[in-house]
ROBAPA-489050 format. One record per atom (N, C-alpha, C): x, z, y. Coordinates in steps of 0.001 Angstrom, whole numbers, plus 500000, padded with zeros to 6 digits. Example, Ala and Ser with C-alpha at 12.3 -4.5 7.8 and 13.67 -1.06 7.14 Angstrom:
residues 2
513190507800494310512300507800495500513200507800496700512850507080497750513670507140498940512900507870500030
//
This chain:
residues 303
637850827190484406636749826495485061637282825228485675636573824196485484636978822929486065635984822542487139636507822172488261635650821794489378635777820303489568634725819588489326634800818134489374634752817626490801635656816795491080635683816133492377634852814864492244633815814734493073632850813656492921633469812299493210633040811285492431633359809897492740632259809346493643632523808249494344631487807701495205631581806196495268630463805572495657630416804117495804630555803726497257631389802754497548631504802202498894630755800872498900629877800701499847629096799475499910629496798676501147629927797460500926630407796634502013629587795348502108629235794925503301628559793638503464629247792846504564629483791591504300630176790728505244629162790119506203629467790145507516628564789563508494629303788535509323628562787827510105629138786657510760629899786993512019630794786091512356631534786168513617631734784737514086631479784482515350631584783111515846633026782650515862633230781359515622634570780775515645634956780413517069636203780664517379636751780234518663637339778839518463636995777886519367637447776503519211638958776383519226639642777307519948641089777147520102641851777796518961641696779150518817642594779871517922641898780598516774640610780835516865639977781744515918639115781021514896639510779840514468638681779099513539638734779664512121639505780742511901639540781369510588639047782804510637638352783196511714637925784577511883636444784720511550636104785719510700634716786074510451634571787563510632633367788099510388633150789527510504632595790066509206632835791370508965632332791998507761631653793306508104630652793656507334629954794917507562629944795745506294630149797043506458630164797950505320629054798974505484628787799795504460627840800891504646628336802150503969629082802939504743629532804259504332630078804985505541630989806006505341631321806859506482632823806928506780633317806205507814634766806219508112635122805533509436636389805608509946636811805018511244637455803641511062637252802748512023637652801344511877638874801012512726639922800490512087641143800132512815641800798957512106641979797844512802642506796634512178643920796345512650644841796091511702646200795671512064646162794373512852645214793524512534645184792192513140644706792241514581643649793005514833643068793011516168643426794261516954643956795292516253644293796556516902643072797205517537641916796919517018640681797494517552640302798706516715639963799799517368639505800990516663637987801000516662637397801146515499635948801169515388635403802580515466634103802698515186633429803981515292633710804847514072633613806171514269633599807071513130632327806814512324632368807221511063631227806988510186630754808311509616629445808472509490628868809702508944629202809838507463629321811087507024629748811346505651628778810793504621627491810956504822626528810434503854626749810999502469626907810120501463627062810573500081628520810776499682629448810569500595630861810772500251631124812227499900631956812500498891632304813887498567633158814513499661633163815826499718633897816525500772635398816321500650635869815836499512637302815585499341637749814285499982636842813508500543637198812255501214637015812422502713638099812266503459638041812373504914638512811115505629639167810218504924639580808953505536639572807858504481639279806651504917639194805495504021639903804316504678640590803529503871641264802320504351640762801134503534640309800107504235639878798864503589640896797786503949641462797149502942642442796088503185641860794747502750641973793763503635641545792397503339642800791529503304643213791132502108644436790355501919644086788899501610644417787945502515644178786532502201644816786158500864644084785380500070644461785126498682644378783630498400645252783142497572645181781732497191644252781569495999643748780360495817642892780102494659643676780218493358645006780122493455645836780276492270646114781718491895645713782657492768645846784068492419647044784768493013647422784443494235648535785118494898648273785265496384649162785973497077649020786176498520649166784849499252648262784625500199648310783420501022649096783732502301650336783239502434651167783582503594650737782883504882649823781944504801649419781208505999648348781945506795647788782993506238646761783770506932647187785228507011646673785919508010647097787296508294646168788294507611646757789304506970645964790368506348645391791291507424644282791909507118643657792872508028643480794197507309643747795279508025643569796623507479642655797398508412641626798011507849640633798737508633640640800203508212640859801096509174640931802532508904639664803222509398639147804138508596637922804853508940638126806357508788637600807121509733637559808580509616636131809021509351635973809997508500634644810493508158634319811706509015633106811740509526632648812854510355631332813371509794630869814475510354629632815096509881628428814197510143627406814357509322626203813535509464625485813756510788625675814936511390624969815222512648625709814693513881626786813957513667627518813341514778626754812100515240626087812220516380625199811144516834625946809888517269627222810013517589627982808838518034628585808060516875628449808583515661629055807936514499628123806878513921628732805908513269627959804854512610627412805359511286626304804766510856625712805137509574626432804476508410627187803415508672627892802721507603629126802038508143629927801482507232631152800803507622630869799418508178631661799010509140631578797641509650632984797153509967633396796071509324634695795477509635634474794053510112635231793663511124635054792356511756636414791689511981636353790391512229637530789628512663638639789577511621638317789088510441639359788764509471639125787339508982640115786762508334640108785331508014638996784954507043638423783784507289637512783209506307638323782672505135637621782336504073638290781834502888638437782916501838639218782614500828639396783547499711640276784712500148639796785932499903640565787143500215640374788160499096641327789041498998641280790121498007641041791428498759639949792113498447639578793356499117639917794549498235640481795582498842640762796823498119640507798004499040640258799154498440639937800359499194640793801507498690641343802279499616641984803551499283641355804627500157641414805853499688640840806971500438641595808232500068641521809229500930642115810523500604641481811615501449641977812824501258641375813998501888641985814326503240642919813498503725643546813770505013642573813502506153642655814341507183641815814131508363642413813084509298643656812673509034644281811578509780644623810472508794644597809247509253644807808114508359646253808092507880646454808157506577647766808018505969647577807469504568648626806846504042648488806147502767648197807106501624648901808241501596648706809228500538648718810625501140648112811572500438648311812982500759649131813590499620650171814322500000651095814850499001650752816270498575649813816896499255649261818146498771650075819371499105649645820473498522650214821788498789650728822379497485652055822399497324652687822991496150653278824322496591652656825403496177653058826694496702652740827795495704653040829027496089652792830177495221652470831382496080651992832423495440651737833685496132651811834825495122652386835932495545652306837195494806651407838124495598650482838782494909649462839530495637648998840728494826648541841743495544647927842903494891646457842650494579645937841486494963644560841140494607644417841035493094643217841285492599642948841077491181643089839593490863643250839274489581643413837866489218642181837057489619641001837648489501639786836922489875639711836688491381640017837719492169639968837571493626641047836613494121642202836640493468643278835726493854642867834279493573642234834069492426641744832725492118640691832276493132639735833141493438638660832790494378639243832394495735640273833122496173640902832827497460641443831396497494642126830986496436642759829670496431641789828567496037640819828881495221639852827867494817638998827401495991638848828274496994638024827939498160638685826903499064639992826674498897640674825698499742640324824270499314640157823399500289639848822000499981641045821344499303640846820686498175641967820066497475642443818791498157643716818477497961644284817210498433644121816182497318643318815157497581642998814168496555643163812762497122643743811871496319643868810458496663642947809629495768642416808546496333641522807658495595641981806214495757641717805410494745641928803970494822640653803277494348640622801950494480639521801168493920640107799979493185639307799381492341639691798099491768639513797021492835640504796142492971640421795077493975639399794023493548638766793415494552637804792348494286638143791134495146638011789959494564638284788715495279636969788102495749636905787752497035635699787163497612636069785872498333635071785075498630635259783880499450634406784056500698635027784534501780634295784852503002634004783585503791632783783491504276632382782350505095632041782837506486631981781912507427631616782255508800630108782408508861629647783564508510628222783843508442628000785096507636626767785315507222626443786514506450626910786321505018627636787311504511628185787246503160627494788259502254627600788031500966627008788932499979627704790288500021626953791405500014627573792739500022628502792938498826629545793722499044630512794051497998630553795561497845630542796057496623630575797508496405631818797891495620632327799104495907633526799622495259633241801022494726633919801385493656633881802750493143635226803410493399635210804560494054636453805296494294636899805994493012638170805825492683638736806408491463639808807415491864639663808710491527640682809697491901641967809473491115643100809626491782644395809406491125645172810698490914644600811825491303645270813101491034644226814203490907644680815342490447643821816512490340644450817692491051644025818883490638644573820111491217644809821115490093645860821911490239646182822968489284646192824300490021645358825230489577645408826608490067645666827501488862646814828154488847647209828999487721647505830404488216646794831381487659646975832784488029647681833491486874648622834379487206649436835039486183649362836552486346649216837233485212649253838693485195650049839148483976650601840363484047651290840949482905650282841587481963650619841589480686649808842340479728649958843832480017649011844621479557649097846075479743650362846633479093650763846027477989651974846470477304653196846321478210653358845149478832654509844933479706654428845800480959653217846050481445653066846954482587653520848362482218653137848817481026653541850152480582655056850255480453655696849160480095657152849149479967657845848982481315657074848783482370657620848545483709658433847250483760657989846253482982658620844946483004658062844127484173658710843010484451658251842100485507658491840664485051657982839726485823658161838312485490658246837490486768658877836343486647658893835340487713658342834045487126657462833397487884656800832189487392656846831111488469657147829896488060656987828754488959656482827564488152655809826652488828655320825428488200656129824273488773656786823502487872657720822473488330657385821113487735657651820096488555657648818713488087659004818485487439659013817999486213660268817865485473661294817056486258662427817689486541663488817030487287663223816903488768662172817591489254661832817457490666661411818761491291660531818674492275660131819846493041659111820678492286658821821845492873657879822752492238657192823636493251656527824640492733655704825519493560656499826631494228657756826832493808658470828032494229658104829187493310658822830301493425658723831399492474657699832442492893656801832785491973655843833871492187656276835075491358656310836252491973656691837481491280655455838167490710655584838627489465654482839304488784655011840620488226654320841718488523654713843016487976653471843873487773653652845178487603652518846044487274651527846167488424651944845857489649651032845966490796650738844622491461651438843568491059651263842260491697650939841187490658649939840398490963649657839190490202650213837994490967650416836893490263650973835703490902650068834502490727650258833517491594649494832279491481650379831112491893650222829980491214650831828728491658649712827713491880649892826892492914648859825932493327649522824587493552649016823540492900649559822198493056648411821201493148648507820284494113647555819185494205648227818013494894647490816959495167648050815815495872648730814803494963649536813951495577650043812721494974650712812918493612651559813934493468652335814092492233651636814944491176650471815473491490649712816255490504648723815328489803649251814367489061648408813355488434648350813552486921647331812981486325647144813095484885648337812490484157648933813268483259650119812827482540651425813212483202651371813838484378652601814254485070653350815290484228654695815209484189655491816160483397655635817503484112654555818260484156654542819565484822654612820682483790655338821740484149655447822903483263655473824184484079654865825244483514655050826585484048656336827148483441657265827584484267658498828212483798658376829714484000658452830457482907658221831905482929659506832630482541659927833575483360661067834443483045660583835887483042660940836638481995660535838045481870661769838927482030661620840015482781662721840938483056662338842341482592663345843069482074663058844433481618663063845400482795662929846683482482662822847687483546664126847879484308665218847300483826666502847346484540666745846057485331665799845129485288665943843869486009666718842810485264666999843034483979667732842057483188666757841094482512667109839816482547666238838811481937666274838946480417665091839038479817665008839201478364664303838025477690663690837151478463663026835983477870662805834925478943662829833682478502662555832560479399661937831441478567660823830893479026660154829845478257659297828989479182658828827861478654658021826916479437656658826731478788655660826534479629654290826290479171653834824950479752653468823979478906653018822681479433651761822825480291651647821942481283650498821939482192649747820621482028648450820707481875647609819517481753646857819274483053646990818073483600646283817690484826645165816721484462644016816887485084642893815961484918642576815366486284642698814056486425642403813415487707640952813656488105640761814017489367639411814240489868638845815597489535639677816505488989639204817835488639640243818885489019639765820115489143640656821253489336640754821992488009641956822073487472642187822796486220642600824217486584641752825167486281641932826553486712642161827442485497643251828209485512643612829017484353644139830371484800643723831423484086644309832752484263645159833040483026646451833224483233647394833478482144647748834959482094647812835507480893648338836853480683649678836723479973650733837222480594652083837133480035652262838254479020652548837882477769652676838839476665654148839074476331654364839988475404655732840291474961656164839401473806655283838502473354655564837719472155656832836878472268657158836417473475658321835548473649659631836328473800659539837642473842660751838454473985661384838637472608662659838284472435663320838503471142663248839970470732663157840203469428662998841573468929664095842495469438665310841983469543666415842818469983666287843290471417665451842617472211665303842979473614664057843807473898663262844053472876662051844831473083662359846320473028661534847079473695661679848533473633661417849016472214662221849951471759662085850457470399661462851850470357660982852334471472660490853712471526658972853782471631658303852675471318656847852669471406656250853582470341655316854425470735654618855315469803653241854736469539652953854464468282651664853911467911650719855037467515649570855070468123648562856088467812647383855384467158647020855744465920645901855074465264644594855362465981643707854373465939642399854567466541641623855637465783640847856405466533639935857373465920638665856618465556638462856421464265637351855596463822636069856406463747634985855795464142633678856440464063632675855415463559632595855236462241631708854222461689630247854633461802629382853680461538627964853994461491627697854990460366626727855892460540626481856929459519625930856350458219626398856896457116625812856559455820624429857186455714623632856695454800622316857276454543622314857916453162622011859183453128622002859941451866620742860786451780620222860943450534619088861830450285619602863166449788619071864228450334619473865555449831618229866372449501
//
């Protein structure tokens, strides 16, 4: 089952700010319409929280960056960039704003960009929860337990270049694009391996890097690995590493299963570990095969 993480539109409108004759002749104001907290590097002013509105539940903070830009297409070092941080709160929060409002950034050409993530505190990225569990819960109940957790998701937007004036500016809209997904993988032994009293260890690893840690799977325990956040992105070199042990605890097989990540979605899979990967020499040779007792539909005969 794949659970789609919703995309959303951020709507921003630039509004006026009076010029100061002495020092602020490059300052204007901007107004947005969505749900988040306002904090500017330039002015160090914290704005109001913003109501969630149409934002998906996976978005809890948003950052809007206004980078002064040259007409030639590069950073303008003569003007100061502004960064505005927003926290999202419930719609019934009466003290929260109905939309975004950013003020006091330089007039002229600027490049606007938006990032967002599921953190309740403002941070550039959320790195997520890479973990595992072994449990006596059924595979379905184990999945339900972990699927109910809010995923760690990061979003970006395409940058847009505007020419801000000291006055009301044309609204600007952005589409949030998710940059990672979530992997929930549940593991159980086949009935055959349970009958043999075999066990397995499973972990999900980023190639050459960190992983979920080891989940133990046996006749009474199922395992799960959970990965989300920054490094769980589409195309990431992730693999499930599976080791199978016989009834004496000796390793009889080891193999890897590729993992596919879809940005903006939860890829949920229940795996059954079979004996197919165990070399013939390591399999039990005392299995007794009992043929099925067949009971076909009755023939029709005249007597």
